[in-house]
C-alpha positions in Angstrom: 68.5 258.3 61.0 68.3 257.4 57.4 71.4 257.2 55.2 71.8 258.8 51.8 71.2 257.1 48.5 72.7 258.1 45.2 71.3 259.2 41.8 72.1 260.2 38.3 70.6 262.8 35.9 70.9 262.4 32.2 70.6 265.9 30.6 70.1 264.4 27.2 67.1 262.4 28.3 66.1 264.8 31.1 65.6 261.6 33.2 66.5 261.0 36.9 67.7 257.5 38.1 67.7 257.1 41.9 69.1 254.3 44.1 67.9 254.1 47.7 71.0 252.3 49.1 74.7 252.1 48.5 74.3 248.7 46.8 74.9 248.1 43.1 71.7 247.5 41.2 68.9 249.0 39.1 67.3 252.3 40.0 64.5 252.3 42.6 63.0 255.4 41.0 63.2 256.7 37.4 61.3 259.6 35.9 61.5 262.4 33.4 61.5 266.0 34.8 62.4 269.2 32.9 63.7 269.6 29.4 66.6 268.0 27.6 69.2 270.8 27.9 72.3 272.0 29.9 70.4 272.4 33.1 72.0 271.4 36.4 70.5 268.8 38.7 69.9 269.2 42.4 68.5 267.1 45.3 67.1 268.5 48.5 64.3 268.5 51.1 62.3 271.5 49.7 59.1 271.0 51.8 60.8 270.1 55.2 59.2 266.6 55.3 62.3 264.6 56.0 63.1 263.1 52.5 64.8 264.5 49.5 63.4 265.1 46.0 64.9 266.6 42.9 65.3 270.0 41.2 66.9 271.7 38.2 68.6 275.0 37.6 68.5 276.7 34.2 71.6 278.9 33.9 70.3 280.6 30.7 67.3 282.0 32.6 68.8 282.0 36.1 65.8 280.0 37.3 65.2 277.1 39.7 62.6 274.4 39.2 62.0 272.1 42.2 59.8 269.1 42.8 58.3 267.9 46.1 57.7 264.3 44.8 59.9 261.8 42.9 57.7 262.1 39.8 57.6 263.9 36.5 55.3 266.8 35.9 55.2 270.5 36.7 57.6 272.0 39.2 56.2 272.8 42.7 58.6 275.8 43.0 59.8 277.9 40.1 61.7 281.1 40.7 64.5 283.3 39.5 67.7 283.7 41.6 71.0 285.0 40.2 71.9 286.4 36.9 70.5 285.0 33.6 73.2 283.7 31.2 75.8 282.9 33.8 76.5 279.6 32.3 79.6 278.8 34.4 77.9 279.4 37.7 77.2 276.3 39.8 73.8 275.7 41.6 73.8 274.3 45.1 71.3 273.7 47.9 71.4 273.2 51.6 69.7 273.9 54.9 71.6 277.1 55.6 69.5 278.2 58.6 68.9 274.8 60.3 65.1 274.9 59.9 64.9 271.4 58.3 64.1 272.6 54.8 66.7 273.3 52.1 67.3 276.6 50.4 69.3 277.2 47.2 72.5 278.9 46.2 74.9 279.8 43.5 78.7 279.7 43.2 80.5 282.1 40.9 83.8 280.5 40.1 85.2 283.6 38.4 85.1 285.5 41.7 85.0 282.6 44.1 81.8 284.0 45.6 78.8 282.1 47.1 75.3 283.5 47.1 72.9 281.5 49.4 69.2 281.8 49.9 67.1 280.4 52.8 63.7 280.4 51.1 62.5 279.1 47.8 61.6 282.4 46.1 63.1 285.2 44.1 65.1 287.9 45.9 68.5 288.7 47.3 70.9 286.3 48.9 70.8 285.8 52.7 74.5 284.9 52.7 77.2 286.3 50.4 80.9 285.5 50.9 84.1 284.7 49.1 85.6 281.2 49.4 88.2 279.5 47.2 90.2 280.8 44.3 89.2 283.3 41.7 89.4 282.8 38.0 87.4 279.7 37.0 89.9 277.2 38.4 87.6 274.3 37.6 86.8 273.6 41.3 83.4 272.0 42.2 81.2 273.4 44.9 79.6 271.0 47.4 77.5 271.4 50.5 76.8 269.4 53.7 76.6 269.3 57.5 80.2 268.5 58.2 80.1 269.0 62.0 76.7 267.6 62.8 75.3 270.9 64.1 72.0 270.7 62.2 72.7 273.2 59.4 74.6 272.9 56.1 77.8 274.7 55.1 79.9 274.6 52.0 83.0 273.0 50.5 85.1 272.9 47.4 86.7 270.1 45.5 89.8 270.5 43.3 89.7 267.8 40.7 93.3 268.4 39.6 94.8 267.5 43.0 91.6 265.6 44.2 91.6 267.7 47.3 88.5 268.7 49.4 88.3 272.0 51.3 85.3 272.1 53.7 84.0 275.0 55.9 81.8 274.7 59.0 80.6 278.3 58.8 78.9 280.3 56.0 81.7 282.8 55.8 85.1 283.5 54.2 88.2 282.1 55.7 90.4 279.0 55.8 88.9 275.5 55.4 88.2 273.6 58.5 88.9 270.3 56.8 91.4 269.7 54.0 92.2 266.2 52.7 92.9 264.2 49.5 90.5 261.5 48.3 90.4 259.8 45.0 92.8 260.0 41.9 94.1 263.3 40.6 92.9 264.9 37.5 90.5 262.0 36.6 87.4 264.0 35.6 85.4 262.6 38.5 82.4 264.4 40.1 82.2 265.3 43.8 79.1 264.5 45.8 78.2 264.5 49.5 75.8 262.6 51.8 75.2 261.0 55.1 76.4 257.6 53.9 76.3 255.8 57.2 73.3 257.5 58.7 75.1 259.0 61.7 73.8 262.5 61.3 76.7 264.2 59.6 77.7 264.4 55.9 80.9 263.3 54.2 82.1 263.1 50.7 82.1 260.9 47.7 83.2 260.7 44.0 81.5 259.5 40.8 83.6 258.1 37.9 81.4 258.6 34.8 83.8 256.4 32.7 83.0 253.3 34.7 79.7 254.3 36.3 81.1 253.9 39.8 80.5 255.8 43.0 83.1 255.9 45.8 81.8 257.2 49.2 83.7 257.9 52.4 82.2 258.0 55.9 84.7 260.3 57.5 86.3 263.6 56.5 89.8 262.3 55.8 92.1 260.7 53.3 92.0 257.0 52.7 90.2 254.3 50.8 86.4 254.5 50.0 84.1 252.8 52.5 81.6 251.9 49.8 82.1 251.3 46.1 78.9 251.1 44.1 78.4 250.5 40.4 75.3 252.4 39.2 74.5 253.7 35.8 76.1 253.1 32.4 79.8 253.1 31.7 80.9 256.0 29.6 78.2 258.3 31.0 80.2 261.4 30.6 77.9 264.4 30.9 75.6 262.7 33.4 75.3 264.4 36.7 75.7 262.6 40.1 73.4 263.6 42.9 72.6 262.1 46.4 69.7 262.2 48.8 67.5 260.4 51.3 64.9 259.2 48.8 63.2 257.0 51.4 61.3 258.2 54.4 62.0 256.1 57.5 59.7 255.9 60.5 61.2 258.2 63.2 59.5 259.1 66.5 61.7 262.1 67.0 61.4 263.9 63.7 59.2 264.6 60.7 58.5 262.3 57.7 56.7 262.7 54.4 53.4 261.4 55.8 53.1 261.9 59.5 50.6 261.8 62.3 50.1 265.3 63.6 48.3 265.7 66.9 46.7 269.0 67.6 45.1 269.9 70.9 41.9 271.8 70.3 40.3 272.7 73.6 39.8 269.4 75.4 40.2 267.2 72.2 43.4 266.0 70.5 42.9 265.1 66.8 45.2 263.5 64.3 44.7 262.8 60.6 47.4 260.6 58.9 49.2 262.7 56.3 47.4 265.9 57.2 49.4 269.0 58.2 48.0 271.1 61.0 49.1 274.2 62.9 49.6 274.7 66.6 51.1 272.4 69.3 51.8 269.0 67.8 53.2 265.6 68.6 54.5 263.6 65.6 55.1 260.1 64.7 56.5 259.3 61.3 55.7 256.3 59.2 56.9 254.9 55.8 54.2 255.6 53.2 55.4 253.0 50.7 56.9 250.3 52.8 56.2 246.6 52.2 54.4 246.2 55.6 52.1 249.2 55.3 48.4 248.9 55.8 45.4 251.0 54.5 46.6 254.6 54.2 50.3 253.6 54.6 50.6 253.1 58.4 52.8 250.2 59.4 51.1 248.3 62.2 54.2 248.4 64.4 54.4 252.2 64.1 50.8 252.7 64.9 51.1 250.4 68.0 54.2 252.3 69.1 52.4 255.6 68.4 49.3 254.7 70.5 51.4 253.2 73.3 53.6 256.3 73.5 50.8 258.8 73.5 48.3 256.9 75.7 50.2 254.4 77.7 47.6 251.8 76.8 48.2 248.1 76.7 46.8 247.5 73.3 46.9 243.7 73.5 44.9 243.7 76.8 42.3 246.0 75.2 42.0 243.7 72.2 43.2 246.2 69.7 46.0 243.9 68.6 46.8 240.2 69.0 49.9 238.6 70.4 51.7 238.9 67.0 51.1 242.7 67.0 48.5 242.5 64.2 45.3 244.5 64.5 42.3 246.0 62.7 44.2 249.0 61.4 43.5 248.8 57.7 41.8 251.9 56.3 42.2 253.9 59.4 41.1 257.5 58.8 41.5 259.2 62.2 42.5 259.0 65.8 40.8 261.2 68.4 41.8 261.5 72.1 39.2 263.3 74.1 41.0 264.3 77.3 40.0 265.7 80.6 43.6 266.8 81.4 46.6 268.1 79.6 48.3 266.0 76.9 51.7 264.6 77.9 53.7 261.9 76.1 52.9 258.5 77.7 50.9 260.1 80.5 47.2 260.5 79.6 45.4 260.3 82.9 41.8 260.1 81.7 39.9 260.4 78.4 38.5 258.4 75.5 40.5 257.0 72.5 38.4 256.7 69.3 39.6 255.1 66.1 37.6 255.7 63.0 37.9 253.6 59.8 36.9 254.1 56.2 34.1 251.5 56.3 32.4 253.5 59.1 33.6 251.3 62.0 34.3 253.3 65.2 36.2 251.9 68.1 36.2 253.8 71.4 38.3 253.0 74.5 38.4 254.6 77.9 42.0 255.5 78.7 41.7 256.0 82.5 
């Protein structure tokens, strides 16, 4: 499972700066999105493709603007949620229903009320509950999967005492985790992420005066596990965000560009990067990795994919050499014509056909 990276948003420039890993250095991605204003930055998996992208919330209009790609340009989702002109309300996002994609939310600090929405559209909240103090206490709302159950819940950070209060359920009541982390009353920003890639989220802090992130792998007091310098010193007003900016090949889950297999009568067809409906088997791949070929398929992933699905010895068939290298550049489709039912690693009979952009077609009998 991929670990979270960090990022910064400059409202003055309306520019995002994203760092893939918790290692000090220059941004891996930088782009302008939105307008220079008092908008709030977000980061989430809006399209349920396994990686995070960015978004903005305009409190003047009560409107969200979300992007599916780490680029500038027009928002892929734009919708109103919450009251216009509520300038002190805080925008959040999270996978509230555990479906893999993030929804949005708002926190009203004056009443200590959260309003959370599962889908990216206008309408009423799916969850509404009180949590935390009333009266604009200056607390910051955060979200994450604290208990590794697959859906996100909420938390609050009190910067005066530097105390976190985290909830496992989307409901009112006492915090499930309470702990101190970081200096008191320092003006730092709270962030969250899966810093160690173990499947659950923990907390972090950003010091805008020094441009330093402090992240913690467990939900408890103590020293930071990672300390990362990123961004300019004296960046007061910049907003810290976090997300999984990179898509990592994962045979058990979705990725940005994925092989989807769909069984249509007696034929199973997959097109890299193409979404299909119906029964599917998926194999993720990294679209922008250094070792990608043709349409972005790393050779080792394609080898594993074909081996898992067909049980074929690809070296024996001459598809790859002993070093695992094969003629996979410009692959456009894979077709399995089956006589029986499709089962992972157990294709009894049928033909495997690989088609390439130059018109080459390779067909292999799988029985």
